[in-house]
C-alpha positions in Angstrom: 0.0 0.0 0.0 1.4 3.4 -1.0 0.8 6.8 0.6 0.4 10.0 -1.5 0.5 13.7 -0.8 0.3 16.9 -2.9 3.4 19.1 -3.0 3.5 22.3 -5.0 0.6 21.2 -7.2 2.2 17.8 -8.0 1.0 14.5 -6.8 3.9 12.7 -5.0 3.6 9.0 -4.3 5.5 7.9 -1.2 7.0 4.4 -1.2 5.5 1.9 1.3 7.3 1.3 4.5 9.3 -2.0 4.7 7.4 -4.8 6.4 10.1 -5.1 9.2 9.8 -1.3 9.9 6.0 -1.6 10.1 6.3 -4.5 12.5 8.7 -2.6 14.7 6.5 0.4 14.8 3.4 -1.6 15.7 5.3 -3.5 18.4 6.5 -0.2 19.8 3.0 1.3 19.8 1.7 -1.9 21.5 4.3 -1.6 24.2 3.5 2.1 24.7 -0.2 1.3 25.1 0.5 -1.5 27.6 2.9 0.8 29.6 0.1 3.5 29.7 -2.2 1.0 31.4 0.3 0.1 34.1 0.0 2.5 37.1 3.0 4.8 37.6 3.6 3.8 41.2 3.8 0.1 40.1 6.4 1.0 37.5 8.3 3.0 40.2 8.3 0.0 42.5 9.5 -2.3 39.8 12.4 0.1 39.0 13.4 0.2 42.7 13.1 -3.6 43.0 15.4 -4.1 40.0 18.0 -1.7 41.4 17.9 -3.3 44.9 18.1 -6.7 43.3 21.3 -5.7 41.4 22.8 -4.2 44.6 22.0 -7.4 46.6 23.6 -9.5 43.9 26.7 -7.4 44.0 26.7 -7.5 47.8 26.5 -11.3 47.7 29.3 -11.5 45.1 31.6 -9.3 47.2 31.5 -11.9 50.1 31.0 -9.3 52.9 31.2 -10.6 56.5 27.5 -10.4 57.2 27.9 -12.1 60.6 30.3 -9.3 61.7 27.8 -6.7 60.4 24.9 -8.2 62.4 27.0 -8.5 65.5 28.3 -4.9 65.5 25.3 -3.1 64.0 24.0 -2.3 67.5 27.2 -0.6 68.6 27.2 1.6 65.5 23.4 2.3 65.9 24.0 3.8 69.3 25.6 6.7 67.6 22.2 7.7 66.0 21.4 9.5 69.2 24.4 11.9 69.0 23.9 12.3 65.3 20.4 13.6 65.8 21.4 15.7 68.9 24.2 17.5 67.1 22.0 18.1 64.1 19.1 19.5 66.2 21.3 21.8 68.2 23.1 23.0 65.0 20.0 23.6 63.0 18.5 25.6 65.9 21.6 27.8 66.0 21.5 28.1 62.2 17.9 29.3 62.2 18.7 32.0 64.6 21.7 33.2 62.6 19.8 32.9 59.4 17.0 35.1 60.7 19.4 37.7 62.0 21.4 37.5 58.7 18.2 37.9 56.6 17.0 40.9 58.6 20.5 42.4 58.3 20.6 41.9 54.6 17.2 43.6 54.2 18.1 46.4 56.6 19.0 49.9 55.4 21.7 50.2 58.1 25.2 50.0 56.5 26.7 48.3 59.6 24.1 45.6 59.6 24.4 45.0 55.9 28.2 44.9 56.1 28.4 42.5 59.0 25.8 40.1 57.5 27.3 40.2 54.0 30.8 39.5 55.5 29.4 36.6 57.5 27.7 34.9 54.6 30.6 35.5 52.3 33.2 33.9 54.6 31.2 30.9 55.7 29.9 30.2 52.3 33.3 30.7 50.7 35.3 28.3 52.9 35.0 24.5 53.4 33.1 23.2 56.4 36.0 21.0 57.5 38.3 24.1 57.6 35.7 25.9 59.7 35.5 23.0 62.1 39.3 23.0 62.7 39.4 26.8 62.9 36.8 26.9 65.7 38.3 23.9 67.6 42.0 24.7 67.3 42.3 28.4 66.5 39.9 29.8 69.1 41.9 28.4 72.1 45.0 29.9 70.6 43.3 33.3 70.4 42.0 32.9 73.9 45.5 32.2 75.2 46.8 35.3 73.5 44.0 37.4 75.1 44.6 35.9 78.6 42.0 35.2 81.3 39.1 34.7 81.1 39.1 34.3 77.3 41.4 31.3 77.5 38.7 29.2 79.2 35.8 30.7 77.3 37.3 30.0 73.9 38.5 26.5 74.7 35.6 24.3 73.5 35.0 20.6 73.6 34.5 18.7 70.4 30.7 18.6 70.6 30.3 22.3 71.2 32.8 23.2 68.5 31.0 20.9 66.0 27.6 22.4 66.8 28.9 26.0 66.5 30.7 25.2 63.2 27.7 23.5 61.6 25.4 26.2 62.8 27.6 29.0 61.4 28.0 27.3 58.1 24.4 26.3 57.5 23.2 29.7 58.9 25.1 31.4 56.1 23.4 29.4 53.5 20.0 29.6 55.1 20.2 33.4 55.3 19.1 33.5 51.7 16.2 31.1 52.5 14.9 33.3 55.3 15.4 36.4 53.1 13.4 34.9 50.3 10.7 33.9 52.8 10.4 37.4 54.2 10.3 39.0 50.8 7.6 36.6 49.7 5.2 38.4 51.9 3.5 41.2 50.0 4.4 44.8 50.8 0.8 45.5 51.4 0.9 43.4 54.5 3.8 45.4 55.9 2.0 48.7 55.0 -1.2 47.5 56.7 0.7 46.6 59.8 2.4 50.0 59.9 -0.9 51.7 59.3 -2.2 49.9 62.5 0.6 51.4 64.5 2.7 48.3 64.9 6.4 48.6 65.6 9.0 46.8 63.5 9.3 43.9 65.9 5.5 43.6 66.2 5.1 43.7 62.4 7.7 40.9 62.0 6.4 38.7 64.8 2.7 39.0 64.0 2.4 39.6 60.3 5.6 38.9 58.2 7.3 35.9 59.8 4.1 33.8 60.3 3.4 34.1 56.5 7.1 33.8 55.5 7.5 30.5 57.4 5.4 28.8 54.8 8.2 29.4 52.3 11.0 29.0 54.8 10.2 25.7 56.5 10.4 23.3 53.4 13.9 24.2 52.4 15.0 24.3 56.0 13.9 20.7 56.3 16.2 19.9 53.4 19.1 21.7 55.2 18.4 19.7 58.4 18.6 16.4 56.4 21.9 17.5 54.8 23.2 18.5 58.2 22.5 15.1 59.7 25.0 13.7 57.1 27.5 16.4 57.7 27.7 15.6 61.4 30.1 12.8 60.3 32.7 15.6 59.8 32.7 16.2 63.5 34.4 12.9 64.0 37.6 14.3 62.5 38.0 16.4 65.6 38.3 13.3 67.7 35.1 12.8 69.8 35.1 11.0 73.1 33.7 7.4 73.4 30.4 8.4 75.1 29.7 11.1 72.4 30.6 9.2 69.2 28.2 9.5 66.3 27.5 7.0 63.6 30.5 7.5 61.4 33.0 7.7 64.3 31.8 4.4 65.7 31.9 2.7 62.3 35.4 4.1 61.6 37.0 2.9 64.9 35.2 -0.4 64.8 36.2 -1.1 61.2 39.8 -0.3 61.8 40.0 -2.4 64.9 38.6 -5.5 63.2 39.9 -4.8 59.7 36.3 -4.7 58.5 36.3 -1.1 57.0 33.9 -1.8 54.1 31.5 -3.7 56.3 31.5 -1.0 59.0 31.0 1.9 56.5 28.3 0.0 54.7 26.4 -0.4 58.0 26.9 3.4 58.7 25.7 4.2 55.1 22.5 2.2 55.6 21.8 4.0 58.9 22.3 7.4 57.4 20.0 6.4 54.5 17.3 5.2 56.9 17.5 8.4 59.0 17.2 10.6 55.9 14.3 8.5 54.6 12.4 8.9 57.9 12.9 12.6 58.1 12.1 13.1 54.5 8.7 11.4 55.1 8.0 13.8 58.0 9.1 16.8 56.0 6.7 15.9 53.2 3.9 15.6 55.8 4.8 19.0 57.2 4.9 20.6 53.8 1.5 19.2 53.0 0.1 20.5 56.3 1.5 24.0 55.8 0.1 24.1 52.3 -3.5 23.7 53.6 -5.4 27.0 53.8 -2.8 28.8 51.6 -3.3 27.2 48.2 -6.3 24.9 47.9 -6.9 23.2 44.6 -9.2 20.3 43.7 -9.5 18.9 40.2 -12.9 17.5 39.5 -13.7 15.3 36.6 -16.5 16.5 34.4 -19.2 14.4 33.0 -17.7 14.6 29.6 -14.4 13.2 30.9 -12.4 16.5 30.9 -10.8 18.0 34.0 -12.1 21.2 35.2 -9.5 23.9 36.1 -8.5 23.8 39.8 -9.8 26.6 41.9 -7.1 28.4 43.8 -7.7 30.7 46.7 -5.3 32.6 48.9 -5.8 33.7 52.4 -5.6 37.3 53.3 
């Protein structure tokens, strides 16, 4: 069978497609139709299952000492507590610094803008591991040079130095998150608050920040998840036995028994489990915060077409 078309007033006859090409196209179309009938979540589960199957096969081929991993997993898991504690304390400090940094960047005061811009530039421009060692090793040296009582105040233990370094580093990055959240609130809100006679602090506390947190919280959750993994860097400062987090425990145990790969694999699985759990709660929190701000429901019409979602915004 031939196909024809008109081109420039001439009748052009197209040659028929080869039988093998027609067979390939029909088979591809049949596969596409079959794939369209399979639910997306089912296809996603199949992809995950295949990837995990390949990893399990590679794991079995590598002949890891699974008995040693099961025996020592409990010791490594006891570091989860300190991993979460360090991350929570550091993210709390980072939120305070980010809020102050955002307010400083939005200020018209030259001193506030200069201090906050220098803070964000330095801590975003230097590696986190360098900042950890600067705070842990350089501050005591400065304290000794200044004399009492600075020598004692600036000599920090490993946990305190790690929390401060993580908080300062992440606070510099989160400054832009907080600034974007504050600027996402319309200027009319601020003008209305000022018209009601509110002071700057009252306007921020009652009007701007409650609305800005809808934008701030989701990326802050991502920063917290990333910070949990960066707590492993604190181990390079040499934590004590009773304050060792996941990576430090895996590192020492693996070196002692010459099972470095097994120990690091157990630590990696624990970090993966922690991030998966907190990602789930983060998604739930984002869903909860979105209620009442943007509401949209797509209804299926009788004719089978979707009606446009209705979007409302609180005022």
